[in-house]
A tleap script that builds the chain and sets N, CA, C and O, in Angstrom:
source leaprc.protein.ff14SB
mol = sequence {
  NMET PRO LYS ILE SER LEU GLU LEU THR LYS
  LYS GLN ARG LYS GLU MET TYR GLY GLY VAL
  PRO MET PRO GLY PRO ARG GLU GLY GLU GLY
  PRO THR TYR PRO TYR GLY THR GLU ILE GLN
  PHE MET ASP ASP HIE ALA ARG SER LEU ASN
  LEU ALA ASP MET LYS ALA GLY ASP VAL VAL
  ALA VAL ARG GLY SER ALA LYS VAL SER ARG
  ILE SER ALA THR ASP ALA PRO GLY LYS GLN
  ALA LEU THR VAL SER LEU GLN PHE THR GLU
  VAL GLU VAL TYR PRO PRO ALA ALA PRO PRO
  THR GLU GLY GLU MET PHE GLU GLU THR ALA
  GLY ARG ASP TYR CALA
}
set mol.1.N position { -13.654 6.058 5.434 }
set mol.1.CA position { -12.912 5.974 4.050 }
set mol.1.C position { -13.297 4.774 2.940 }
set mol.1.O position { -13.643 3.645 3.291 }
set mol.2.N position { -13.196 5.153 1.712 }
set mol.2.CA position { -13.610 3.833 1.144 }
set mol.2.C position { -12.262 2.731 0.509 }
set mol.2.O position { -11.229 3.323 0.197 }
set mol.3.N position { -12.281 1.299 0.341 }
set mol.3.CA position { -11.093 1.096 0.181 }
set mol.3.C position { -11.169 1.015 -1.560 }
set mol.3.O position { -12.223 0.618 -2.056 }
set mol.4.N position { -10.015 1.407 -2.462 }
set mol.4.CA position { -9.972 1.403 -3.650 }
set mol.4.C position { -8.845 0.649 -4.151 }
set mol.4.O position { -7.945 0.435 -3.339 }
set mol.5.N position { -8.686 0.106 -5.580 }
set mol.5.CA position { -7.935 -0.703 -5.870 }
set mol.5.C position { -6.482 0.029 -6.361 }
set mol.5.O position { -6.439 1.192 -6.760 }
set mol.6.N position { -5.572 -0.658 -6.282 }
set mol.6.CA position { -4.472 0.564 -6.311 }
set mol.6.C position { -3.938 -0.279 -7.602 }
set mol.6.O position { -2.836 0.225 -7.814 }
set mol.7.N position { -4.147 -1.303 -8.577 }
set mol.7.CA position { -4.093 -1.922 -9.522 }
set mol.7.C position { -4.135 -0.947 -10.769 }
set mol.7.O position { -5.215 -0.492 -11.146 }
set mol.8.N position { -3.054 -0.660 -11.345 }
set mol.8.CA position { -2.933 0.005 -12.825 }
set mol.8.C position { -3.754 -0.519 -13.876 }
set mol.8.O position { -3.933 -1.711 -14.124 }
set mol.9.N position { -4.116 0.217 -14.321 }
set mol.9.CA position { -4.909 -0.362 -16.192 }
set mol.9.C position { -3.876 -0.392 -16.958 }
set mol.9.O position { -2.834 0.169 -16.618 }
set mol.10.N position { -4.007 -1.099 -18.200 }
set mol.10.CA position { -3.188 -1.366 -19.223 }
set mol.10.C position { -2.787 0.224 -19.527 }
set mol.10.O position { -1.611 0.585 -19.575 }
set mol.11.N position { -3.849 1.078 -19.716 }
set mol.11.CA position { -3.490 2.593 -20.323 }
set mol.11.C position { -2.737 2.921 -19.177 }
set mol.11.O position { -1.527 2.817 -19.375 }
set mol.12.N position { -3.074 3.302 -17.982 }
set mol.12.CA position { -2.095 3.735 -16.834 }
set mol.12.C position { -0.573 3.092 -17.223 }
set mol.12.O position { 0.299 3.893 -17.562 }
set mol.13.N position { -0.328 1.969 -17.185 }
set mol.13.CA position { 0.875 1.565 -17.427 }
set mol.13.C position { 1.634 1.533 -18.697 }
set mol.13.O position { 2.764 1.104 -18.933 }
set mol.14.N position { 0.722 2.103 -19.483 }
set mol.14.CA position { 1.682 2.926 -20.844 }
set mol.14.C position { 1.961 4.081 -20.484 }
set mol.14.O position { 3.132 4.459 -20.438 }
set mol.15.N position { 1.044 4.780 -20.194 }
set mol.15.CA position { 1.270 6.157 -19.914 }
set mol.15.C position { 2.676 5.954 -18.780 }
set mol.15.O position { 3.767 6.428 -19.096 }
set mol.16.N position { 2.535 5.393 -17.791 }
set mol.16.CA position { 3.494 5.677 -16.934 }
set mol.16.C position { 5.090 5.073 -17.386 }
set mol.16.O position { 6.141 5.657 -17.124 }
set mol.17.N position { 4.996 4.043 -17.968 }
set mol.17.CA position { 6.021 3.611 -18.573 }
set mol.17.C position { 6.630 3.761 -20.118 }
set mol.17.O position { 7.761 3.415 -20.461 }
set mol.18.N position { 5.629 4.349 -20.952 }
set mol.18.CA position { 5.792 4.613 -22.050 }
set mol.18.C position { 5.870 3.477 -23.291 }
set mol.18.O position { 6.031 3.547 -24.509 }
set mol.19.N position { 5.697 2.554 -22.461 }
set mol.19.CA position { 5.585 1.178 -23.706 }
set mol.19.C position { 7.053 0.888 -23.368 }
set mol.19.O position { 7.476 0.336 -24.385 }
set mol.20.N position { 8.025 0.963 -22.507 }
set mol.20.CA position { 9.303 0.347 -22.491 }
set mol.20.C position { 9.178 -0.751 -21.885 }
set mol.20.O position { 8.499 -0.878 -20.866 }
set mol.21.N position { 9.982 -1.908 -22.581 }
set mol.21.CA position { 9.397 -3.460 -21.752 }
set mol.21.C position { 9.867 -3.468 -20.383 }
set mol.21.O position { 11.064 -3.217 -20.246 }
set mol.22.N position { 9.245 -3.682 -19.425 }
set mol.22.CA position { 9.524 -3.856 -18.416 }
set mol.22.C position { 9.084 -4.985 -17.358 }
set mol.22.O position { 7.863 -4.990 -17.509 }
set mol.23.N position { 9.367 -5.906 -16.412 }
set mol.23.CA position { 9.377 -6.525 -16.000 }
set mol.23.C position { 7.882 -6.517 -15.160 }
set mol.23.O position { 7.617 -5.699 -14.279 }
set mol.24.N position { 6.880 -7.706 -15.667 }
set mol.24.CA position { 5.601 -7.250 -14.910 }
set mol.24.C position { 4.599 -8.437 -15.065 }
set mol.24.O position { 5.025 -9.464 -15.593 }
set mol.25.N position { 3.527 -8.389 -14.719 }
set mol.25.CA position { 2.681 -9.731 -14.975 }
set mol.25.C position { 2.735 -10.248 -16.317 }
set mol.25.O position { 2.313 -11.397 -16.446 }
set mol.26.N position { 3.158 -9.660 -17.346 }
set mol.26.CA position { 3.034 -9.988 -18.915 }
set mol.26.C position { 4.477 -9.525 -19.152 }
set mol.26.O position { 4.847 -8.497 -18.586 }
set mol.27.N position { 5.248 -10.144 -19.875 }
set mol.27.CA position { 6.439 -9.151 -20.276 }
set mol.27.C position { 5.985 -7.834 -21.111 }
set mol.27.O position { 5.173 -7.848 -22.035 }
set mol.28.N position { 6.572 -6.849 -20.677 }
set mol.28.CA position { 6.388 -5.403 -21.816 }
set mol.28.C position { 5.289 -5.051 -21.184 }
set mol.28.O position { 5.074 -4.080 -21.909 }
set mol.29.N position { 4.377 -5.027 -20.406 }
set mol.29.CA position { 3.582 -4.446 -19.690 }
set mol.29.C position { 3.697 -3.626 -18.886 }
set mol.29.O position { 3.021 -2.597 -18.881 }
set mol.30.N position { 4.807 -3.986 -17.819 }
set mol.30.CA position { 5.373 -2.679 -16.745 }
set mol.30.C position { 4.660 -3.594 -15.473 }
set mol.30.O position { 4.325 -4.773 -15.587 }
set mol.31.N position { 4.522 -2.812 -14.316 }
set mol.31.CA position { 4.387 -3.412 -13.044 }
set mol.31.C position { 2.649 -3.297 -13.009 }
set mol.31.O position { 1.932 -2.584 -13.711 }
set mol.32.N position { 2.291 -4.190 -12.019 }
set mol.32.CA position { 1.065 -4.068 -12.061 }
set mol.32.C position { 0.346 -2.992 -10.664 }
set mol.32.O position { -0.807 -2.582 -10.532 }
set mol.33.N position { 1.469 -2.802 -9.848 }
set mol.33.CA position { 0.903 -1.453 -8.772 }
set mol.33.C position { 1.984 -0.484 -9.351 }
set mol.33.O position { 2.850 -0.853 -10.146 }
set mol.34.N position { 1.854 0.775 -8.885 }
set mol.34.CA position { 2.543 1.955 -9.120 }
set mol.34.C position { 3.674 1.932 -8.008 }
set mol.34.O position { 3.432 1.363 -6.944 }
set mol.35.N position { 4.836 2.501 -8.214 }
set mol.35.CA position { 6.094 2.325 -7.249 }
set mol.35.C position { 5.223 3.217 -5.676 }
set mol.35.O position { 4.459 4.177 -5.785 }
set mol.36.N position { 5.548 2.689 -4.618 }
set mol.36.CA position { 5.288 3.457 -3.622 }
set mol.36.C position { 4.167 3.057 -2.799 }
set mol.36.O position { 3.772 3.573 -1.754 }
set mol.37.N position { 3.702 2.030 -3.449 }
set mol.37.CA position { 2.732 1.346 -2.999 }
set mol.37.C position { 2.824 -0.035 -2.024 }
set mol.37.O position { 1.828 -0.539 -1.505 }
set mol.38.N position { 3.947 -0.460 -1.899 }
set mol.38.CA position { 4.355 -1.859 -1.167 }
set mol.38.C position { 4.829 -1.459 0.097 }
set mol.38.O position { 5.490 -0.427 0.206 }
set mol.39.N position { 4.592 -2.083 0.944 }
set mol.39.CA position { 5.273 -2.154 2.354 }
set mol.39.C position { 5.698 -3.414 2.664 }
set mol.39.O position { 5.071 -4.468 2.554 }
set mol.40.N position { 7.423 -3.128 3.278 }
set mol.40.CA position { 7.989 -4.011 3.295 }
set mol.40.C position { 8.288 -4.057 5.049 }
set mol.40.O position { 8.415 -3.043 5.736 }
set mol.41.N position { 8.352 -5.287 5.498 }
set mol.41.CA position { 8.475 -5.785 6.874 }
set mol.41.C position { 9.883 -6.753 6.667 }
set mol.41.O position { 10.029 -7.643 5.829 }
set mol.42.N position { 10.965 -6.247 7.800 }
set mol.42.CA position { 11.938 -7.150 7.817 }
set mol.42.C position { 12.404 -7.686 9.050 }
set mol.42.O position { 12.689 -6.895 9.949 }
set mol.43.N position { 12.532 -8.989 9.240 }
set mol.43.CA position { 13.373 -9.712 10.160 }
set mol.43.C position { 12.343 -9.770 11.563 }
set mol.43.O position { 11.485 -10.635 11.737 }
set mol.44.N position { 12.645 -8.647 12.500 }
set mol.44.CA position { 12.125 -9.183 14.020 }
set mol.44.C position { 10.191 -8.651 13.567 }
set mol.44.O position { 9.240 -9.344 13.929 }
set mol.45.N position { 10.057 -7.559 12.891 }
set mol.45.CA position { 8.853 -6.777 12.651 }
set mol.45.C position { 7.864 -8.196 11.648 }
set mol.45.O position { 6.666 -8.433 11.807 }
set mol.46.N position { 8.702 -8.849 10.777 }
set mol.46.CA position { 7.820 -9.969 9.662 }
set mol.46.C position { 7.351 -10.886 10.970 }
set mol.46.O position { 6.178 -11.049 11.307 }
set mol.47.N position { 8.467 -11.428 11.609 }
set mol.47.CA position { 8.174 -12.595 12.613 }
set mol.47.C position { 7.255 -12.026 13.540 }
set mol.47.O position { 6.310 -12.757 13.833 }
set mol.48.N position { 7.297 -10.893 14.079 }
set mol.48.CA position { 6.193 -10.600 15.236 }
set mol.48.C position { 4.559 -10.289 14.409 }
set mol.48.O position { 3.523 -10.184 15.065 }
set mol.49.N position { 4.606 -10.184 12.946 }
set mol.49.CA position { 3.170 -10.083 12.183 }
set mol.49.C position { 3.111 -11.756 11.558 }
set mol.49.O position { 2.511 -11.992 10.509 }
set mol.50.N position { 3.729 -12.724 12.258 }
set mol.50.CA position { 3.594 -13.769 11.758 }
set mol.50.C position { 3.557 -13.953 10.525 }
set mol.50.O position { 2.846 -14.880 10.137 }
set mol.51.N position { 4.308 -13.137 9.505 }
set mol.51.CA position { 4.948 -13.250 8.160 }
set mol.51.C position { 5.676 -14.304 7.804 }
set mol.51.O position { 5.566 -14.681 6.637 }
set mol.52.N position { 6.365 -14.850 8.492 }
set mol.52.CA position { 7.369 -15.673 8.466 }
set mol.52.C position { 7.062 -17.043 7.462 }
set mol.52.O position { 7.836 -17.465 6.603 }
set mol.53.N position { 5.900 -17.536 7.766 }
set mol.53.CA position { 4.992 -18.633 7.109 }
set mol.53.C position { 4.820 -18.500 5.836 }
set mol.53.O position { 5.010 -19.460 5.090 }
set mol.54.N position { 4.372 -17.108 5.300 }
set mol.54.CA position { 3.929 -16.711 4.288 }
set mol.54.C position { 4.529 -17.117 3.194 }
set mol.54.O position { 5.707 -17.468 3.272 }
set mol.55.N position { 3.796 -17.153 1.869 }
set mol.55.CA position { 4.260 -17.657 0.508 }
set mol.55.C position { 4.280 -16.402 -0.088 }
set mol.55.O position { 3.466 -15.592 0.356 }
set mol.56.N position { 5.202 -15.955 -1.216 }
set mol.56.CA position { 4.593 -15.276 -2.085 }
set mol.56.C position { 3.312 -15.216 -3.009 }
set mol.56.O position { 3.271 -16.178 -3.776 }
set mol.57.N position { 2.373 -14.430 -3.119 }
set mol.57.CA position { 1.051 -14.462 -3.555 }
set mol.57.C position { -0.141 -14.727 -2.677 }
set mol.57.O position { -1.328 -14.569 -2.965 }
set mol.58.N position { 0.497 -15.247 -1.324 }
set mol.58.CA position { -0.497 -15.139 -0.447 }
set mol.58.C position { -1.536 -14.195 -0.057 }
set mol.58.O position { -0.820 -13.374 0.516 }
set mol.59.N position { -2.487 -13.821 0.020 }
set mol.59.CA position { -3.354 -12.443 0.516 }
set mol.59.C position { -3.543 -12.446 1.837 }
set mol.59.O position { -3.932 -13.392 2.522 }
set mol.60.N position { -3.218 -11.210 2.230 }
set mol.60.CA position { -3.657 -11.196 4.056 }
set mol.60.C position { -4.431 -9.590 4.237 }
set mol.60.O position { -3.998 -8.633 3.595 }
set mol.61.N position { -5.648 -9.451 5.216 }
set mol.61.CA position { -5.889 -8.390 5.558 }
set mol.61.C position { -4.795 -7.190 6.047 }
set mol.61.O position { -3.846 -7.806 6.531 }
set mol.62.N position { -4.582 -6.013 6.108 }
set mol.62.CA position { -3.710 -5.063 6.845 }
set mol.62.C position { -4.761 -4.126 7.835 }
set mol.62.O position { -5.925 -3.964 7.465 }
set mol.63.N position { -4.477 -3.777 8.575 }
set mol.63.CA position { -4.860 -2.623 9.137 }
set mol.63.C position { -3.699 -1.810 9.822 }
set mol.63.O position { -2.560 -2.274 9.771 }
set mol.64.N position { -3.948 -0.582 10.478 }
set mol.64.CA position { -3.017 -0.017 10.905 }
set mol.64.C position { -3.526 1.642 11.210 }
set mol.64.O position { -4.658 2.045 10.942 }
set mol.65.N position { -2.533 2.414 11.769 }
set mol.65.CA position { -2.512 3.654 11.974 }
set mol.65.C position { -1.210 4.338 11.103 }
set mol.65.O position { -0.124 3.855 10.785 }
set mol.66.N position { -1.690 5.407 10.912 }
set mol.66.CA position { -0.379 5.976 10.366 }
set mol.66.C position { -0.465 7.534 10.233 }
set mol.66.O position { -1.554 8.106 10.199 }
set mol.67.N position { 1.076 8.385 10.138 }
set mol.67.CA position { 0.687 9.608 10.691 }
set mol.67.C position { 1.098 10.420 9.212 }
set mol.67.O position { 2.139 9.947 8.756 }
set mol.68.N position { 0.649 11.289 8.547 }
set mol.68.CA position { 0.847 11.983 7.089 }
set mol.68.C position { 2.257 12.458 7.883 }
set mol.68.O position { 2.271 12.981 8.997 }
set mol.69.N position { 3.608 12.116 6.938 }
set mol.69.CA position { 4.470 12.673 7.339 }
set mol.69.C position { 5.128 14.000 6.182 }
set mol.69.O position { 5.967 14.858 6.455 }
set mol.70.N position { 4.521 13.811 5.080 }
set mol.70.CA position { 4.926 14.684 4.075 }
set mol.70.C position { 3.966 14.544 2.920 }
set mol.70.O position { 3.475 13.516 2.453 }
set mol.71.N position { 3.785 15.962 2.516 }
set mol.71.CA position { 3.137 16.447 1.325 }
set mol.71.C position { 3.828 17.049 0.464 }
set mol.71.O position { 4.714 17.824 0.823 }
set mol.72.N position { 3.512 16.767 -1.092 }
set mol.72.CA position { 4.297 17.573 -1.823 }
set mol.72.C position { 3.352 17.628 -3.142 }
set mol.72.O position { 2.573 16.702 -3.368 }
set mol.73.N position { 3.429 18.492 -3.805 }
set mol.73.CA position { 2.637 19.001 -5.043 }
set mol.73.C position { 3.382 19.810 -5.949 }
set mol.73.O position { 3.501 21.001 -5.662 }
set mol.74.N position { 3.998 19.298 -7.176 }
set mol.74.CA position { 4.199 19.713 -7.978 }
set mol.74.C position { 3.656 20.077 -8.854 }
set mol.74.O position { 2.524 19.618 -8.701 }
set mol.75.N position { 3.682 20.893 -10.164 }
set mol.75.CA position { 3.028 21.492 -11.352 }
set mol.75.C position { 3.871 20.171 -12.481 }
set mol.75.O position { 5.093 20.098 -12.612 }
set mol.76.N position { 2.904 19.285 -13.149 }
set mol.76.CA position { 3.519 18.447 -14.427 }
set mol.76.C position { 2.824 19.263 -15.871 }
set mol.76.O position { 2.136 20.277 -15.987 }
set mol.77.N position { 3.051 18.857 -16.276 }
set mol.77.CA position { 2.329 19.169 -17.927 }
set mol.77.C position { 0.836 18.706 -17.633 }
set mol.77.O position { 0.706 17.497 -17.438 }
set mol.78.N position { -0.144 19.377 -17.582 }
set mol.78.CA position { -1.523 18.938 -18.032 }
set mol.78.C position { -2.198 19.016 -16.590 }
set mol.78.O position { -3.414 19.179 -16.490 }
set mol.79.N position { -1.274 18.882 -15.353 }
set mol.79.CA position { -1.928 18.327 -14.137 }
set mol.79.C position { -1.077 18.541 -12.871 }
set mol.79.O position { 0.105 18.742 -13.147 }
set mol.80.N position { -1.351 18.550 -11.612 }
set mol.80.CA position { -0.703 18.653 -10.676 }
set mol.80.C position { -0.309 17.419 -10.007 }
set mol.80.O position { -1.132 16.598 -9.603 }
set mol.81.N position { 0.967 17.289 -9.890 }
set mol.81.CA position { 1.044 15.906 -8.964 }
set mol.81.C position { 1.299 15.873 -7.527 }
set mol.81.O position { 2.026 16.585 -6.835 }
set mol.82.N position { 0.622 14.993 -7.263 }
set mol.82.CA position { 0.764 15.186 -5.700 }
set mol.82.C position { 1.232 13.963 -5.020 }
set mol.82.O position { 1.115 12.837 -5.503 }
set mol.83.N position { 1.629 14.163 -4.170 }
set mol.83.CA position { 2.488 12.991 -3.426 }
set mol.83.C position { 2.355 13.304 -1.546 }
set mol.83.O position { 2.821 14.211 -0.855 }
set mol.84.N position { 1.642 12.288 -1.251 }
set mol.84.CA position { 1.501 11.937 0.217 }
set mol.84.C position { 2.100 10.982 0.908 }
set mol.84.O position { 1.709 9.851 0.620 }
set mol.85.N position { 3.045 11.064 1.851 }
set mol.85.CA position { 3.396 9.846 2.552 }
set mol.85.C position { 3.276 10.001 4.129 }
set mol.85.O position { 3.428 10.951 4.897 }
set mol.86.N position { 2.924 8.612 4.293 }
set mol.86.CA position { 2.580 8.261 5.409 }
set mol.86.C position { 3.260 7.326 5.852 }
set mol.86.O position { 3.721 6.353 5.256 }
set mol.87.N position { 3.362 7.773 7.477 }
set mol.87.CA position { 4.312 6.933 8.534 }
set mol.87.C position { 3.769 6.017 9.291 }
set mol.87.O position { 3.362 6.331 10.410 }
set mol.88.N position { 3.616 4.137 8.608 }
set mol.88.CA position { 2.939 3.659 9.744 }
set mol.88.C position { 3.537 3.725 11.023 }
set mol.88.O position { 4.747 3.613 11.218 }
set mol.89.N position { 2.398 3.970 12.177 }
set mol.89.CA position { 3.095 3.873 13.720 }
set mol.89.C position { 2.228 2.660 14.370 }
set mol.89.O position { 2.490 2.566 15.570 }
set mol.90.N position { 1.640 2.071 14.100 }
set mol.90.CA position { 0.867 0.618 14.156 }
set mol.90.C position { 0.232 0.153 12.961 }
set mol.90.O position { -0.497 0.764 12.180 }
set mol.91.N position { 0.681 -1.177 12.949 }
set mol.91.CA position { 0.010 -1.904 11.927 }
set mol.91.C position { -0.058 -3.629 12.311 }
set mol.91.O position { 0.929 -4.241 12.717 }
set mol.92.N position { -1.253 -4.187 12.122 }
set mol.92.CA position { -1.778 -5.650 11.994 }
set mol.92.C position { -1.978 -6.290 10.799 }
set mol.92.O position { -2.185 -5.825 9.678 }
set mol.93.N position { -1.866 -7.700 11.284 }
set mol.93.CA position { -1.667 -8.309 9.376 }
set mol.93.C position { -2.779 -9.321 10.073 }
set mol.93.O position { -2.690 -9.705 11.239 }
set mol.94.N position { -3.752 -9.656 9.239 }
set mol.94.CA position { -4.688 -10.897 9.452 }
set mol.94.C position { -4.952 -11.854 8.597 }
set mol.94.O position { -5.221 -11.287 7.538 }
set mol.95.N position { -5.042 -13.229 8.437 }
set mol.95.CA position { -5.373 -13.820 7.261 }
set mol.95.C position { -6.752 -13.379 6.767 }
set mol.95.O position { -7.680 -13.131 7.537 }
set mol.96.N position { -6.831 -13.292 5.380 }
set mol.96.CA position { -8.324 -12.506 5.010 }
set mol.96.C position { -9.695 -12.939 5.184 }
set mol.96.O position { -10.690 -12.352 4.758 }
set mol.97.N position { -9.664 -13.986 5.827 }
set mol.97.CA position { -10.929 -14.735 6.333 }
set mol.97.C position { -11.352 -14.280 7.668 }
set mol.97.O position { -12.404 -14.613 8.214 }
set mol.98.N position { -10.476 -13.510 8.144 }
set mol.98.CA position { -10.346 -13.038 9.812 }
set mol.98.C position { -10.440 -11.544 10.069 }
set mol.98.O position { -10.400 -11.096 11.215 }
set mol.99.N position { -10.568 -10.760 8.969 }
set mol.99.CA position { -10.139 -9.455 9.110 }
set mol.99.C position { -11.197 -8.560 10.037 }
set mol.99.O position { -12.404 -8.709 9.849 }
set mol.100.N position { -10.827 -7.850 10.802 }
set mol.100.CA position { -11.720 -7.063 12.126 }
set mol.100.C position { -12.629 -5.989 11.102 }
set mol.100.O position { -12.200 -5.327 10.156 }
set mol.101.N position { -13.802 -6.052 11.553 }
set mol.101.CA position { -14.940 -5.029 11.191 }
set mol.101.C position { -14.168 -3.559 11.534 }
set mol.101.O position { -13.228 -3.312 12.289 }
set mol.102.N position { -14.929 -2.746 10.703 }
set mol.102.CA position { -14.558 -1.286 10.755 }
set mol.102.C position { -14.499 -0.617 11.981 }
set mol.102.O position { -13.742 0.274 12.367 }
set mol.103.N position { -15.680 -1.355 12.678 }
set mol.103.CA position { -15.863 -0.664 14.338 }
set mol.103.C position { -14.528 -1.034 15.393 }
set mol.103.O position { -14.015 -0.287 16.226 }
set mol.104.N position { -14.186 -2.360 15.070 }
set mol.104.CA position { -13.452 -3.058 15.880 }
set mol.104.C position { -11.811 -2.401 15.528 }
set mol.104.O position { -10.940 -2.148 16.360 }
set mol.105.N position { -11.736 -2.226 13.973 }
set mol.105.CA position { -10.532 -1.724 13.646 }
set mol.105.C position { -9.925 -0.408 14.118 }
set mol.105.O position { -8.718 -0.164 14.106 }
set mol.106.N position { -11.054 0.559 14.608 }
set mol.106.CA position { -10.192 1.671 15.054 }
set mol.106.C position { -10.860 1.658 16.627 }
set mol.106.O position { -10.909 2.746 17.200 }
set mol.107.N position { -11.221 0.815 17.123 }
set mol.107.CA position { -11.883 1.259 18.499 }
set mol.107.C position { -10.527 1.081 19.730 }
set mol.107.O position { -10.658 1.564 20.855 }
set mol.108.N position { -9.258 0.323 19.307 }
set mol.108.CA position { -8.593 0.131 20.109 }
set mol.108.C position { -7.610 1.530 20.148 }
set mol.108.O position { -7.064 1.997 21.148 }
set mol.109.N position { -7.561 1.986 18.925 }
set mol.109.CA position { -6.657 3.105 18.759 }
set mol.109.C position { -7.394 4.449 18.886 }
set mol.109.O position { -6.654 5.432 18.834 }
set mol.110.N position { -8.813 4.701 19.054 }
set mol.110.CA position { -9.400 5.971 19.175 }
set mol.110.C position { -8.922 6.614 20.189 }
set mol.110.O position { -8.455 6.339 21.294 }
set mol.111.N position { -9.211 7.824 19.368 }
set mol.111.CA position { -8.601 9.075 20.697 }
set mol.111.C position { -6.944 9.142 20.835 }
set mol.111.O position { -6.450 10.025 21.536 }
set mol.112.N position { -6.317 8.425 20.319 }
set mol.112.CA position { -4.867 8.244 20.277 }
set mol.112.C position { -4.441 9.572 19.650 }
set mol.112.O position { -5.080 10.067 18.721 }
set mol.113.N position { -3.140 10.248 20.274 }
set mol.113.CA position { -2.801 11.488 19.308 }
set mol.113.C position { -1.221 10.846 18.523 }
set mol.113.O position { -0.594 10.140 19.312 }
set mol.114.N position { -0.666 10.979 17.374 }
set mol.114.CA position { 0.348 10.296 16.886 }
set mol.114.C position { 1.051 11.345 16.565 }
set mol.114.O position { 2.096 11.188 15.933 }
set mol.115.N position { 0.559 12.775 16.983 }
set mol.115.CA position { 1.716 13.942 16.081 }
set mol.115.C position { 2.797 14.057 16.760 }
set mol.115.O position { 3.707 14.780 16.355 }
savepdb mol mol.pdb
quit
């Protein structure tokens, strides 16, 4: 699957937040990324993934396996709104200089059934 950018364009921010001033990269522009695209790791999980020494703004590579846990489609004015929820079942974090290749990424988990 292709890697895509999740960053919102200025137009998307305006459409989503209606020009209402919100904290963001520049006051009034709203968040850079949409709600629901952030992953949080707490306590033992953060330490196990070697995230304790990270600083806000550091960039890492993340790979993992997830199970589709929910799909929701609703009609909205002019389009259908789609939400797909993924429950991560395994995750690894790498410094950006050392992410695994795509072949390595799936070789350990190939054939596993997460249902």
